[in-house]
C-alpha positions in Angstrom: -12.9 17.7 -16.2 -15.2 15.0 -14.9 -15.5 14.8 -11.1 -14.9 11.6 -9.2 -15.0 10.9 -5.5 -14.3 7.5 -4.1 -16.8 6.3 -1.6 -15.7 7.0 2.0 -15.3 4.3 4.6 -18.3 5.8 6.4 -20.4 5.4 3.3 -19.3 1.8 2.9 -20.0 1.1 6.6 -23.6 2.3 6.2 -23.7 0.0 3.2 -22.8 -2.9 5.5 -26.2 -2.3 7.1 -27.8 -2.2 3.6 -28.1 1.6 4.1 -30.8 0.8 6.6 -30.5 -1.1 9.9 -30.1 -4.7 8.6 -27.8 -7.2 10.3 -24.3 -6.2 9.5 -22.5 -7.8 6.5 -25.0 -10.7 6.2 -26.3 -10.2 2.6 -23.5 -10.8 0.0 -23.8 -7.2 -1.2 -23.6 -5.8 2.3 -20.6 -8.0 3.1 -18.8 -6.8 0.0 -19.3 -3.2 1.1 -18.2 -4.1 4.6 -15.0 -5.7 3.3 -14.2 -2.6 1.2 -14.8 -0.5 4.3 -12.4 -2.7 6.3 -9.6 -2.3 3.8 -10.2 1.4 3.3 -10.1 1.9 7.0 -6.9 -0.1 7.2 -5.2 2.1 4.6 -6.5 5.3 6.4 -5.5 4.0 9.8 -9.0 4.1 11.2 -9.3 2.0 14.4 -12.1 -0.3 15.4 -13.2 2.1 18.1 -13.6 4.8 15.5 -15.6 2.5 13.2 -17.9 1.5 16.1 -18.4 5.1 17.2 -19.5 6.1 13.7 -21.7 3.1 13.5 -23.4 4.0 16.8 -24.1 7.5 15.5 -25.5 6.2 12.3 -27.8 3.7 13.9 -29.0 6.3 16.4 -29.9 8.6 13.6 -32.0 5.7 12.1 -33.9 5.4 15.3 -32.4 2.2 16.7 -32.8 1.8 20.4 -29.7 1.6 22.7 -30.1 -2.2 23.2 -30.3 -2.7 19.4 -27.3 -0.4 18.8 -25.2 -2.6 21.2 -26.2 -5.7 19.3 -25.3 -4.2 16.0 -22.0 -3.0 17.3 -21.2 -6.5 18.5 -21.8 -7.7 14.9 -19.5 -5.0 13.6 -16.7 -6.0 16.0 -17.2 -9.7 15.3 -16.9 -9.0 11.5 -13.9 -6.8 12.0 -12.1 -9.4 14.1 -13.0 -12.3 11.7 -10.6 -10.8 9.1 -7.1 -12.2 9.6 -4.4 -10.3 7.8 -1.9 -13.0 6.6 1.8 -12.8 7.2 3.5 -12.0 3.9 6.8 -13.8 3.2 8.2 -14.1 -0.3 10.8 -13.2 -2.8 10.1 -9.8 -4.4 11.3 -6.8 -6.3 11.9 -4.3 -3.5 12.2 -0.6 -4.4 13.6 1.8 -1.8 15.1 5.3 -1.4 18.7 5.2 -0.5 20.5 8.1 1.2 24.3 8.7 1.5 24.3 9.9 5.1 20.7 10.2 6.4 19.3 7.3 8.5 15.6 6.7 8.0 13.2 4.0 9.2 12.9 1.1 6.9 9.2 1.6 6.3 9.8 5.3 5.3 12.3 4.2 2.6 10.1 1.8 0.8 8.6 3.0 -2.5 7.1 -0.1 -3.8 7.1 -3.9 -3.7 6.5 -5.8 -7.0 6.1 -9.3 -8.0 9.0 -11.3 -9.4 6.9 -11.7 -12.6 7.4 -8.0 -13.4 10.1 -7.6 -16.1 13.3 -5.7 -15.1 12.7 -3.3 -18.0 9.3 -2.4 -16.5 10.8 -2.0 -13.1 13.5 0.3 -14.6 10.8 2.4 -16.3 8.8 2.6 -13.0 11.7 3.9 -10.9 12.8 6.4 -13.6 9.3 7.8 -13.8 9.0 7.8 -10.0 12.3 9.7 -9.6 11.2 12.3 -12.1 7.8 12.7 -10.5 9.2 13.2 -7.0 12.5 15.0 -7.7 12.0 17.2 -10.8 10.2 20.5 -11.1 7.2 20.9 -13.4 9.4 22.3 -16.2 12.0 19.6 -15.8 9.3 16.9 -16.0 7.8 18.5 -19.1 11.2 18.9 -20.8 12.5 15.4 -20.2 9.2 13.7 -21.0 9.8 14.4 -24.7 13.6 14.1 -24.5 14.1 11.0 -22.4 17.6 10.4 -23.8 18.7 13.8 -22.3 17.5 12.9 -18.8 20.6 12.9 -16.6 19.1 10.4 -14.2 18.1 7.4 -16.2 17.7 4.0 -14.7 21.0 2.0 -14.7 21.8 -1.7 -14.4 25.2 -1.6 -12.6 26.0 -5.2 -13.2 26.4 -6.1 -16.9 25.9 -9.8 -16.0 22.7 -9.3 -14.1 19.3 -7.5 -14.5 18.4 -8.0 -10.8 19.7 -4.6 -9.6 18.7 -1.2 -10.9 19.6 2.3 -9.7 18.2 5.7 -10.5 19.3 9.2 -9.2 22.1 10.4 -7.0 21.3 11.5 -3.4 18.7 10.3 -2.7 18.7 7.6 -5.2 16.3 4.8 -5.9 17.5 1.2 -5.6 15.4 -1.7 -7.1 16.6 -5.2 -6.5 15.3 -8.7 -5.9 15.3 -9.7 -2.2 14.4 -12.9 -0.4 12.3 -13.6 2.7 10.6 -10.3 2.4 8.3 -10.5 5.4 5.7 -8.0 6.7 3.0 -8.6 9.2 0.8 -6.6 11.6 1.0 -7.4 15.3 -0.9 -5.3 17.9 -1.7 -2.7 15.2 2.0 -2.2 14.2 3.8 -3.3 11.1 6.9 -5.5 11.4 9.2 -5.6 8.4 12.2 -7.7 7.5 14.0 -8.9 4.3 17.3 -10.4 3.3 19.5 -8.9 0.6 20.9 -11.1 -2.0 24.5 -10.9 -3.2 23.7 -10.3 -6.8 27.4 -10.3 -7.9 27.6 -13.9 -6.6 24.3 -14.7 -8.1 25.4 -13.5 -11.5 28.5 -15.7 -11.4 26.7 -18.9 -10.3 
């Protein structure tokens, strides 16, 4: 089996200095690596302070004097703060876990968010595969992968007049539907999430 390891944010941060001690993210190639570092750090919840601490250690190892390190760190912070994460607000396919009795934070229930352009059949296939991947044993996955019609928890469209709602499973179950004003933004390092459910029964009648 061929081995693969994605570059770490630390590696990409060094690349922002051209793997030397160049001005941070000035050359287009260095900037591209710095942007990848930023988004990887975002996903891994790495703070600006952690990024600067690693940068300082790296620059020190390359023989940069303290005054030069401070200048470089100012460049890193300036680059970091120049990236503005947009507020997202749109109509989307929202796919969540639903529980009969257990209350869970909204963010913990979200499985995926998909574009409206995705066909309902593809969404149904996705939630069925996700349910199987997370809820079935290895034997069950193997058995039903070649016998999909025997799978007891297939994706279901509950409303015969609408393809805008899909369920899969029992408890927990997966619920996929189109919602409006799906809004997520980051303020003070925290995610703020909101959406409006649509009455799909009314939508099907209109």
